[in-house]
PyMOL Python script that loads the backbone (N, CA, C, O; Angstrom):
from pymol import cmd

cmd.read_pdbstr("""\
ATOM      1  N   MET A   1       0.839  -1.170   0.000  1.00  0.00           N
ATOM      2  CA  MET A   1       0.000   0.000   0.000  1.00  0.00           C
ATOM      3  C   MET A   1       0.888   1.239   0.000  1.00  0.00           C
ATOM      4  O   MET A   1       1.870   1.301   0.740  1.00  0.00           O
ATOM      5  N   THR A   2       0.559   2.192  -0.800  1.00  0.00           N
ATOM      6  CA  THR A   2       1.360   3.404  -0.910  1.00  0.00           C
ATOM      7  C   THR A   2       0.504   4.612  -0.573  1.00  0.00           C
ATOM      8  O   THR A   2      -0.715   4.597  -0.744  1.00  0.00           O
ATOM      9  N   SER A   3       1.150   5.638  -0.099  1.00  0.00           N
ATOM     10  CA  SER A   3       0.434   6.880   0.172  1.00  0.00           C
ATOM     11  C   SER A   3       0.887   7.917  -0.845  1.00  0.00           C
ATOM     12  O   SER A   3       1.987   7.828  -1.390  1.00  0.00           O
ATOM     13  N   SER A   4       0.054   8.871  -1.088  1.00  0.00           N
ATOM     14  CA  SER A   4       0.434   9.885  -2.069  1.00  0.00           C
ATOM     15  C   SER A   4      -0.063  11.246  -1.616  1.00  0.00           C
ATOM     16  O   SER A   4      -1.152  11.383  -1.059  1.00  0.00           O
ATOM     17  N   ARG A   5       0.763  12.244  -1.869  1.00  0.00           N
ATOM     18  CA  ARG A   5       0.366  13.619  -1.586  1.00  0.00           C
ATOM     19  C   ARG A   5      -0.009  14.334  -2.881  1.00  0.00           C
ATOM     20  O   ARG A   5      -1.036  15.005  -2.972  1.00  0.00           O
ATOM     21  N   SER A   6       0.847  14.169  -3.865  1.00  0.00           N
ATOM     22  CA  SER A   6       0.603  14.882  -5.114  1.00  0.00           C
ATOM     23  C   SER A   6       0.269  13.916  -6.243  1.00  0.00           C
ATOM     24  O   SER A   6       0.419  14.252  -7.418  1.00  0.00           O
ATOM     25  N   GLY A   7      -0.186  12.714  -5.886  1.00  0.00           N
ATOM     26  CA  GLY A   7      -0.566  11.762  -6.901  1.00  0.00           C
ATOM     27  C   GLY A   7       0.533  10.797  -7.285  1.00  0.00           C
ATOM     28  O   GLY A   7       0.286   9.892  -8.082  1.00  0.00           O
ATOM     29  N   THR A   8       1.750  10.948  -6.748  1.00  0.00           N
ATOM     30  CA  THR A   8       2.831  10.021  -7.066  1.00  0.00           C
ATOM     31  C   THR A   8       2.951   8.988  -5.956  1.00  0.00           C
ATOM     32  O   THR A   8       2.648   9.271  -4.797  1.00  0.00           O
ATOM     33  N   ASP A   9       3.392   7.799  -6.315  1.00  0.00           N
ATOM     34  CA  ASP A   9       3.547   6.736  -5.328  1.00  0.00           C
ATOM     35  C   ASP A   9       4.823   6.942  -4.517  1.00  0.00           C
ATOM     36  O   ASP A   9       5.868   7.301  -5.060  1.00  0.00           O
ATOM     37  N   VAL A  10       4.722   6.711  -3.219  1.00  0.00           N
ATOM     38  CA  VAL A  10       5.865   6.815  -2.324  1.00  0.00           C
ATOM     39  C   VAL A  10       6.205   5.410  -1.862  1.00  0.00           C
ATOM     40  O   VAL A  10       5.344   4.734  -1.299  1.00  0.00           O
ATOM     41  N   PRO A  11       7.441   4.942  -2.083  1.00  0.00           N
ATOM     42  CA  PRO A  11       7.788   3.575  -1.673  1.00  0.00           C
ATOM     43  C   PRO A  11       7.759   3.424  -0.159  1.00  0.00           C
ATOM     44  O   PRO A  11       8.127   4.340   0.577  1.00  0.00           O
ATOM     45  N   GLN A  12       7.323   2.272   0.290  1.00  0.00           N
ATOM     46  CA  GLN A  12       7.264   1.975   1.716  1.00  0.00           C
ATOM     47  C   GLN A  12       8.503   1.195   2.120  1.00  0.00           C
ATOM     48  O   GLN A  12       9.089   0.493   1.296  1.00  0.00           O
ATOM     49  N   GLY A  13       8.907   1.311   3.380  1.00  0.00           N
ATOM     50  CA  GLY A  13      10.049   0.565   3.880  1.00  0.00           C
ATOM     51  C   GLY A  13      11.247   1.464   4.100  1.00  0.00           C
ATOM     52  O   GLY A  13      11.206   2.662   3.820  1.00  0.00           O
ATOM     53  N   PRO A  14      12.323   0.864   4.611  1.00  0.00           N
ATOM     54  CA  PRO A  14      13.521   1.665   4.897  1.00  0.00           C
ATOM     55  C   PRO A  14      14.218   2.091   3.614  1.00  0.00           C
ATOM     56  O   PRO A  14      14.641   1.254   2.816  1.00  0.00           O
ATOM     57  N   THR A  15      14.331   3.376   3.428  1.00  0.00           N
ATOM     58  CA  THR A  15      14.967   3.886   2.216  1.00  0.00           C
ATOM     59  C   THR A  15      16.127   4.820   2.523  1.00  0.00           C
ATOM     60  O   THR A  15      16.824   5.259   1.608  1.00  0.00           O
ATOM     61  N   THR A  16      16.344   5.130   3.799  1.00  0.00           N
ATOM     62  CA  THR A  16      17.435   6.036   4.132  1.00  0.00           C
ATOM     63  C   THR A  16      18.580   5.261   4.757  1.00  0.00           C
ATOM     64  O   THR A  16      18.359   4.287   5.477  1.00  0.00           O
ATOM     65  N   ALA A  17      19.791   5.687   4.484  1.00  0.00           N
ATOM     66  CA  ALA A  17      20.977   5.055   5.050  1.00  0.00           C
ATOM     67  C   ALA A  17      21.440   5.877   6.252  1.00  0.00           C
ATOM     68  O   ALA A  17      21.369   7.106   6.247  1.00  0.00           O
ATOM     69  N   VAL A  18      21.910   5.182   7.268  1.00  0.00           N
ATOM     70  CA  VAL A  18      22.429   5.851   8.449  1.00  0.00           C
ATOM     71  C   VAL A  18      23.917   6.087   8.243  1.00  0.00           C
ATOM     72  O   VAL A  18      24.659   5.158   7.925  1.00  0.00           O
ATOM     73  N   LYS A  19      24.346   7.306   8.421  1.00  0.00           N
ATOM     74  CA  LYS A  19      25.756   7.638   8.255  1.00  0.00           C
ATOM     75  C   LYS A  19      26.381   7.793   9.628  1.00  0.00           C
ATOM     76  O   LYS A  19      25.883   8.535  10.474  1.00  0.00           O
ATOM     77  N   MET A  20      27.497   7.071   9.838  1.00  0.00           N
ATOM     78  CA  MET A  20      28.207   7.140  11.111  1.00  0.00           C
ATOM     79  C   MET A  20      29.649   7.552  10.859  1.00  0.00           C
ATOM     80  O   MET A  20      30.249   7.205   9.842  1.00  0.00           O
ATOM     81  N   SER A  21      30.181   8.291  11.801  1.00  0.00           N
ATOM     82  CA  SER A  21      31.573   8.733  11.666  1.00  0.00           C
ATOM     83  C   SER A  21      32.513   7.595  12.053  1.00  0.00           C
ATOM     84  O   SER A  21      32.099   6.587  12.626  1.00  0.00           O
ATOM     85  N   LEU A  22      33.772   7.783  11.730  1.00  0.00           N
ATOM     86  CA  LEU A  22      34.792   6.791  12.075  1.00  0.00           C
ATOM     87  C   LEU A  22      34.897   6.636  13.591  1.00  0.00           C
ATOM     88  O   LEU A  22      35.094   5.528  14.091  1.00  0.00           O
ATOM     89  N   LEU A  23      34.768   7.732  14.314  1.00  0.00           N
ATOM     90  CA  LEU A  23      34.822   7.675  15.777  1.00  0.00           C
ATOM     91  C   LEU A  23      33.671   6.834  16.334  1.00  0.00           C
ATOM     92  O   LEU A  23      33.876   6.032  17.245  1.00  0.00           O
ATOM     93  N   THR A  24      32.484   7.009  15.799  1.00  0.00           N
ATOM     94  CA  THR A  24      31.328   6.237  16.256  1.00  0.00           C
ATOM     95  C   THR A  24      31.524   4.756  15.984  1.00  0.00           C
ATOM     96  O   THR A  24      31.251   3.925  16.850  1.00  0.00           O
ATOM     97  N   LEU A  25      31.989   4.420  14.801  1.00  0.00           N
ATOM     98  CA  LEU A  25      32.218   3.017  14.462  1.00  0.00           C
ATOM     99  C   LEU A  25      33.316   2.413  15.338  1.00  0.00           C
ATOM    100  O   LEU A  25      33.214   1.260  15.758  1.00  0.00           O
ATOM    101  N   THR A  26      34.359   3.187  15.611  1.00  0.00           N
ATOM    102  CA  THR A  26      35.450   2.703  16.455  1.00  0.00           C
ATOM    103  C   THR A  26      34.962   2.431  17.869  1.00  0.00           C
ATOM    104  O   THR A  26      35.305   1.403  18.453  1.00  0.00           O
ATOM    105  N   THR A  27      34.169   3.333  18.427  1.00  0.00           N
ATOM    106  CA  THR A  27      33.673   3.128  19.786  1.00  0.00           C
ATOM    107  C   THR A  27      32.703   1.956  19.857  1.00  0.00           C
ATOM    108  O   THR A  27      32.627   1.284  20.886  1.00  0.00           O
ATOM    109  N   MET A  28      31.969   1.702  18.795  1.00  0.00           N
ATOM    110  CA  MET A  28      31.084   0.534  18.778  1.00  0.00           C
ATOM    111  C   MET A  28      31.888  -0.765  18.802  1.00  0.00           C
ATOM    112  O   MET A  28      31.513  -1.714  19.491  1.00  0.00           O
ATOM    113  N   VAL A  29      32.977  -0.811  18.064  1.00  0.00           N
ATOM    114  CA  VAL A  29      33.819  -2.010  18.047  1.00  0.00           C
ATOM    115  C   VAL A  29      34.490  -2.210  19.401  1.00  0.00           C
ATOM    116  O   VAL A  29      34.516  -3.323  19.925  1.00  0.00           O
ATOM    117  N   VAL A  30      35.033  -1.136  19.966  1.00  0.00           N
ATOM    118  CA  VAL A  30      35.682  -1.233  21.278  1.00  0.00           C
ATOM    119  C   VAL A  30      34.666  -1.663  22.333  1.00  0.00           C
ATOM    120  O   VAL A  30      34.974  -2.497  23.184  1.00  0.00           O
ATOM    121  N   GLY A  31      33.481  -1.112  22.285  1.00  0.00           N
ATOM    122  CA  GLY A  31      32.440  -1.482  23.240  1.00  0.00           C
ATOM    123  C   GLY A  31      32.034  -2.932  23.130  1.00  0.00           C
ATOM    124  O   GLY A  31      31.784  -3.583  24.145  1.00  0.00           O
ATOM    125  N   SER A  32      31.963  -3.451  21.921  1.00  0.00           N
ATOM    126  CA  SER A  32      31.597  -4.860  21.768  1.00  0.00           C
ATOM    127  C   SER A  32      32.712  -5.782  22.248  1.00  0.00           C
ATOM    128  O   SER A  32      32.441  -6.856  22.785  1.00  0.00           O
ATOM    129  N   MET A  33      33.958  -5.372  22.057  1.00  0.00           N
ATOM    130  CA  MET A  33      35.070  -6.185  22.553  1.00  0.00           C
ATOM    131  C   MET A  33      35.103  -6.202  24.077  1.00  0.00           C
ATOM    132  O   MET A  33      35.313  -7.253  24.681  1.00  0.00           O
ATOM    133  N   VAL A  34      34.901  -5.058  24.694  1.00  0.00           N
ATOM    134  CA  VAL A  34      34.878  -4.984  26.157  1.00  0.00           C
ATOM    135  C   VAL A  34      33.684  -5.776  26.691  1.00  0.00           C
ATOM    136  O   VAL A  34      33.807  -6.485  27.690  1.00  0.00           O
ATOM    137  N   GLY A  35      32.552  -5.661  26.042  1.00  0.00           N
ATOM    138  CA  GLY A  35      31.363  -6.402  26.469  1.00  0.00           C
ATOM    139  C   GLY A  35      31.569  -7.899  26.387  1.00  0.00           C
ATOM    140  O   GLY A  35      31.117  -8.633  27.266  1.00  0.00           O
ATOM    141  N   ALA A  36      32.242  -8.365  25.351  1.00  0.00           N
ATOM    142  CA  ALA A  36      32.524  -9.798  25.228  1.00  0.00           C
ATOM    143  C   ALA A  36      33.488 -10.242  26.318  1.00  0.00           C
ATOM    144  O   ALA A  36      33.364 -11.352  26.837  1.00  0.00           O
ATOM    145  N   GLY A  37      34.438  -9.400  26.667  1.00  0.00           N
ATOM    146  CA  GLY A  37      35.397  -9.733  27.720  1.00  0.00           C
ATOM    147  C   GLY A  37      34.746  -9.851  29.082  1.00  0.00           C
ATOM    148  O   GLY A  37      35.171 -10.660  29.906  1.00  0.00           O
ATOM    149  N   VAL A  38      33.720  -9.053  29.329  1.00  0.00           N
ATOM    150  CA  VAL A  38      33.026  -9.099  30.611  1.00  0.00           C
ATOM    151  C   VAL A  38      32.409 -10.471  30.833  1.00  0.00           C
ATOM    152  O   VAL A  38      32.353 -10.948  31.967  1.00  0.00           O
ATOM    153  N   PHE A  39      31.949 -11.108  29.771  1.00  0.00           N
ATOM    154  CA  PHE A  39      31.302 -12.409  29.913  1.00  0.00           C
ATOM    155  C   PHE A  39      32.282 -13.575  29.839  1.00  0.00           C
ATOM    156  O   PHE A  39      32.019 -14.628  30.419  1.00  0.00           O
ATOM    157  N   SER A  40      33.401 -13.415  29.143  1.00  0.00           N
ATOM    158  CA  SER A  40      34.328 -14.534  29.006  1.00  0.00           C
ATOM    159  C   SER A  40      35.389 -14.565  30.098  1.00  0.00           C
ATOM    160  O   SER A  40      35.899 -15.640  30.414  1.00  0.00           O
ATOM    161  N   LEU A  41      35.734 -13.433  30.679  1.00  0.00           N
ATOM    162  CA  LEU A  41      36.792 -13.389  31.674  1.00  0.00           C
ATOM    163  C   LEU A  41      36.470 -14.176  32.952  1.00  0.00           C
ATOM    164  O   LEU A  41      37.348 -14.895  33.429  1.00  0.00           O
ATOM    165  N   PRO A  42      35.280 -14.085  33.528  1.00  0.00           N
ATOM    166  CA  PRO A  42      35.020 -14.849  34.755  1.00  0.00           C
ATOM    167  C   PRO A  42      35.164 -16.363  34.581  1.00  0.00           C
ATOM    168  O   PRO A  42      35.645 -17.044  35.487  1.00  0.00           O
ATOM    169  N   SER A  43      34.758 -16.887  33.442  1.00  0.00           N
ATOM    170  CA  SER A  43      34.886 -18.336  33.240  1.00  0.00           C
ATOM    171  C   SER A  43      36.350 -18.742  33.107  1.00  0.00           C
ATOM    172  O   SER A  43      36.758 -19.774  33.639  1.00  0.00           O
ATOM    173  N   ARG A  44      37.137 -17.943  32.406  1.00  0.00           N
ATOM    174  CA  ARG A  44      38.576 -18.238  32.301  1.00  0.00           C
ATOM    175  C   ARG A  44      39.261 -18.116  33.655  1.00  0.00           C
ATOM    176  O   ARG A  44      40.125 -18.925  33.993  1.00  0.00           O
ATOM    177  N   PHE A  45      38.882 -17.118  34.419  1.00  0.00           N
ATOM    178  CA  PHE A  45      39.467 -16.924  35.741  1.00  0.00           C
ATOM    179  C   PHE A  45      39.125 -18.107  36.649  1.00  0.00           C
ATOM    180  O   PHE A  45      39.980 -18.587  37.394  1.00  0.00           O
ATOM    181  N   ALA A  46      37.890 -18.570  36.587  1.00  0.00           N
ATOM    182  CA  ALA A  46      37.471 -19.702  37.417  1.00  0.00           C
ATOM    183  C   ALA A  46      38.208 -20.977  37.021  1.00  0.00           C
ATOM    184  O   ALA A  46      38.535 -21.787  37.888  1.00  0.00           O
ATOM    185  N   GLN A  47      38.473 -21.170  35.741  1.00  0.00           N
ATOM    186  CA  GLN A  47      39.194 -22.367  35.299  1.00  0.00           C
ATOM    187  C   GLN A  47      40.631 -22.364  35.807  1.00  0.00           C
ATOM    188  O   GLN A  47      41.170 -23.410  36.168  1.00  0.00           O
ATOM    189  N   GLU A  48      41.244 -21.194  35.832  1.00  0.00           N
ATOM    190  CA  GLU A  48      42.641 -21.092  36.237  1.00  0.00           C
ATOM    191  C   GLU A  48      42.832 -21.167  37.746  1.00  0.00           C
ATOM    192  O   GLU A  48      43.805 -21.758  38.216  1.00  0.00           O
ATOM    193  N   THR A  49      41.930 -20.584  38.501  1.00  0.00           N
ATOM    194  CA  THR A  49      42.139 -20.461  39.941  1.00  0.00           C
ATOM    195  C   THR A  49      41.317 -21.427  40.781  1.00  0.00           C
ATOM    196  O   THR A  49      41.660 -21.680  41.936  1.00  0.00           O
ATOM    197  N   GLY A  50      40.261 -21.961  40.235  1.00  0.00           N
ATOM    198  CA  GLY A  50      39.427 -22.879  40.997  1.00  0.00           C
ATOM    199  C   GLY A  50      38.422 -22.149  41.853  1.00  0.00           C
ATOM    200  O   GLY A  50      38.153 -20.965  41.648  1.00  0.00           O
ATOM    201  N   VAL A  51      37.870 -22.862  42.814  1.00  0.00           N
ATOM    202  CA  VAL A  51      36.795 -22.325  43.644  1.00  0.00           C
ATOM    203  C   VAL A  51      37.292 -21.184  44.540  1.00  0.00           C
ATOM    204  O   VAL A  51      36.602 -20.177  44.701  1.00  0.00           O
ATOM    205  N   ALA A  52      38.464 -21.336  45.112  1.00  0.00           N
ATOM    206  CA  ALA A  52      38.990 -20.309  46.017  1.00  0.00           C
ATOM    207  C   ALA A  52      39.185 -18.976  45.285  1.00  0.00           C
ATOM    208  O   ALA A  52      38.836 -17.920  45.812  1.00  0.00           O
ATOM    209  N   GLY A  53      39.733 -19.026  44.091  1.00  0.00           N
ATOM    210  CA  GLY A  53      39.931 -17.804  43.318  1.00  0.00           C
ATOM    211  C   GLY A  53      38.611 -17.165  42.913  1.00  0.00           C
ATOM    212  O   GLY A  53      38.486 -15.940  42.906  1.00  0.00           O
ATOM    213  N   ALA A  54      37.624 -17.993  42.576  1.00  0.00           N
ATOM    214  CA  ALA A  54      36.321 -17.467  42.203  1.00  0.00           C
ATOM    215  C   ALA A  54      35.650 -16.773  43.390  1.00  0.00           C
ATOM    216  O   ALA A  54      34.984 -15.752  43.221  1.00  0.00           O
ATOM    217  N   LEU A  55      35.827 -17.331  44.592  1.00  0.00           N
ATOM    218  CA  LEU A  55      35.241 -16.698  45.772  1.00  0.00           C
ATOM    219  C   LEU A  55      35.931 -15.377  46.106  1.00  0.00           C
ATOM    220  O   LEU A  55      35.279 -14.420  46.522  1.00  0.00           O
ATOM    221  N   ILE A  56      37.227 -15.329  45.926  1.00  0.00           N
ATOM    222  CA  ILE A  56      37.959 -14.086  46.191  1.00  0.00           C
ATOM    223  C   ILE A  56      37.575 -13.003  45.183  1.00  0.00           C
ATOM    224  O   ILE A  56      37.408 -11.836  45.536  1.00  0.00           O
ATOM    225  N   ALA A  57      37.443 -13.409  43.947  1.00  0.00           N
ATOM    226  CA  ALA A  57      37.085 -12.442  42.901  1.00  0.00           C
ATOM    227  C   ALA A  57      35.700 -11.923  43.119  1.00  0.00           C
ATOM    228  O   ALA A  57      35.221 -11.098  42.340  1.00  0.00           O
TER     229      ALA A  57
END
""", "prot")
cmd.dss("prot")
cmd.show_as("cartoon", "prot")
cmd.util.cbc("prot")
cmd.orient("prot")
């Protein structure tokens, strides 16, 4: 279904592209790496130190 103001068809759906700066893209990558580390580090730490190390941490 299309809507029209002046009688022409307007396409529906996403038609605009989002433009991001290099700084924004860099911070997104760094944030995803840090976020992944938050979830993987405790399991690695527990494997290396055992129960006592996990309790101290």
